[in-house]
Structures are given as C-alpha cells and as structure tokens.
N, C-alpha and C positions, 0 to 999 in steps of 0.2 A: 672086225672093226665095227665100232658103233655106227648105226645108221643115223647120221646127223640130220639129214633132211627130214626123216620121219620124226626124230626127236624135236626138231624145230617146229614142224607142223602141229605137233601136240603141245605147244607152249602153254596152253591153259592147264595142263597137268604138271607143269614144272613147279617144283617146290617154291619158287620165288616168282610165280606168275603175277602176284599182286604188285610187286615193285616194277615188274616189266610193264604192266598196264599203266602204272603211274608215269613211268619215264616216257611212254609213248606220247604223252601230252606235250613233251618238249623235244620231240625227235621226229624227223622225217623218215626214219628207218622203220621197217615193219617189225612187229613184235617177234617174228621168227629170228630176225637178225639180232635184236636186243637180247633175246634169250641165249643165243649161241655166244654172243660177246660175254655175257654174264657167266655162262658155263665155262668157256675156255679160260676166262680170267681166274676162275676158282682153281684151275689146274696148273697155273703158271707159278714158278718159284722166283723168277727174277723180274725184270722191268717189262712194262708194256709201253709201247710208243703209239700214239694216235696222231694222225695228221688230218686236221680238218674237223674239229669237234662241233663247230658252230656254237650253239648255246648250251651244249652239254648233256644231251640225252644219252648219247653213246658213251661219253666220258663216265657218267654215273653208273651205267651198266657195267663198265670195266672196273670201276673203283669199288663198288659196293660189296663184292664178295671178299675183298682183301682186308685182313685184320691189321692191327696197328703195327705188327712186327714185320710185315711184308713190305716189299719195295713199292715205290710209287708208280703211278700212271703218269707218264710224261706226255703232254699234249701240246701241239703246235697250232697256234691260231693267229692270223694277222690282224684280226679285228675289223673295225669299220662299222658300217651299217648296211642293212638289207631291208629297206622299207617296203620293197615290192615283193618280198617273199610271199608266195600264195597262201601259206598256212601259218608260218611262224615269223612274222616280220620283227625286225629288231632295229632300234635306233642306235644301240651300242652293243655290238656282239660280245666284246670282252666283258663288259659290265654284266650282261645277262648270264654269260658263262660263269663268272665268279659268283653271282647271286645264287644261281642254281646249285653250284657246288657247296656253298655255305648253307643253303636251305636243307640240303640232305646231309650236312655235317661230314663231308668228305674232303675238307680242305687239307687235312694232314696226309692224305693219300695221293693228291693230285698236284703236279707242278705244271704251271702254264708257261709256255715260252711264246712270247709275242713276236711274230715274224713269219717268214716263209721257210718251208722245209729245204729249199735249195740254197738258202743263204749260208755262207760259210760260218758266220758267227753262231747261227742257230745250230748247225751241225756240230760245231766244236763244243758248244755248251751241253748238248745232249750227250755227246760221247764222254765228256768230263764227268757228268753225273753218273753215267752207267759205269765208268771206270773198268775194273777187271771183270765185272759181271756181264750178263748178256741181256738182250731183248728177246723175250720168249713169245711175244705176240705183237704183230705190227698191223695196225688198222689204218687204211688210207681212204679218205673220202675228200679228195681235193680236186685238182685240175685234170686228172686223167693220166698224167705222166708218171705212172707207177714205177716204171723201170728206173727213172731218175732217182726216185725216192728209195727204192730198194737198194740201188747201187750205193747211194750216199751213206747208208747205215749198214751195209753188208757185213763189215768186219765186226759189228756188234751183235748181229743176229745169231741166235743159238742154232745148233745144227738142224733142228726140226722145228724152227720157229713157225707158229701159226700165222698165216698171212690172210688178211681179210681186205677185200677190195670192193668198195661200193661202185655202182654204175656199170657193172658188167653187162647188165641190161637196163636201159633207161629210155623213156620216151621224151624226156625234156632236154636231153643233150646228146644227140647222135654222134657228135664229134668225140665227146668223152668216152662214150661206149666203144667206138672204134679203137681208140687208143688203148683202153683197158683190155678189150678182147684180143687185140693183136698181140699185145705183150704176153698175156696169159697163154694164148695158143702157141706162140713161139717157144716160150720157156717150158711148157708141158712137153712139147716135142723134144726139146733139148734135155729133158729130164731134170731140170733145175727146180721145178715145183710139181706138186701133185694136188689134184683136186679132191676135196672132201664133199662139197655140195654147193649148189646155188639155190638160195632161198628167195622167197617172195620179194618182189620189187627189185630183184636183180643184184643182190649182194653175193659175191663169190667168196667161198671159204676154202682154204687149202693149206699146204705146208711147204716150207722151204726144204729142198733136198740139197744141203750145202756140200759143195766140193771146194777144191782149191782155186777154182776159177771164179771170177767175178761176173755177175750178170750185167 
C-alpha cells in the first residue's frame, strides 16, 4: 500500500504542487490535505461528495484533476457570512464559493447544493443526481456529526469509498474533535472503516469497508 502520509508530507514534489499552493490561499486546510484530495480525486471514476466547502479551496482540489467527461463534484454549503473568520472572512460564502469556482474555470465539474447535509430535500437531490452510479470519495468538514452524514448517503457510497474527515485533531473546536474521533474509533473497531493516514492540522483519511449493515 502507498505510504500516503509520506506522500502528503512531500507535497512540494507532487506534480501539481503549484495548484496546491495556489489553492492554499483560499483554504484553511494544510497543503498535505489538499494534495491528497487532489490525488484521490484523480483516481475516482464516479461522483465525489463534499460537505462543507466554505469558499472552495477543497472543492477546487477535488475538481481540478477531473476532465470534462468525468462525473461532477457535488458540494453542500448552507451559505451565510463569516465575518469573524480569523484568516478568510466572507460576507457571502456562497458568492465567494461560486466566484472561486468560476475563476478556476471549474463550473462544469462542480454542482453546489445550498442547504445542510441532514436536510431530506438535499439528501434526495444528491441521490437523484448520483442515480445508479456511486460516490467514490466523501469529504466532510462540517459540524462533527460525521456518523449522521455517512449514514445519510451510505447506500450511494462505493464499496471502498475514500472517506476524508477534517477536525480529527483540532485546537479550535474540541467538541467537534471529540465527535469525529469517537465515531472514527468506534467504526474502526467495528471494521466498518480503515485508516490510511492523518495529516497535518488533523485531517483523517481512510476507506469505507462496506457491508450489508448500515453505520
């Protein structure tokens, strides 16, 4: 198996390190995380689902490797404003997200769903778009209730879907860290997920080990 942690740590040697460095300017994620999102996106054949893009740094890392004939990145964002953000304040999150996607000319690859991942209408819309295909990568950077989100889309996840969870380690939200770690640790014990690596600033990478049971 590829040593993904070592691969991420050497992101400056990645063939697409220049785009990763650019995207870091609109993302709170470390370059290691953006590199692995970009890499795993390039390996997927079907849909990617992102929950919590904020203004789009991670979205663009997921979208940029995919050519015009591949499936879209589906991203869920409620919008609003975040004027007190310590590094990337936004008066209009959805507007900034759309502007960044347009700036990088990725609008044909990204579908934005305004709302929350737990809303039935959002879940239904996502599943309708995915149709008979699968979600091959699920990235969650939201409120920490990752179990709820995995369960909501479980029937559409591929058998070895790449699962990426931010805030596995975080200093700014201990409550979120507790939620994410508790779920990860429980499901690792149950054999429902396996860990690939944890990279700088606390983003967890793993895989779904799908069975007939629902998490």
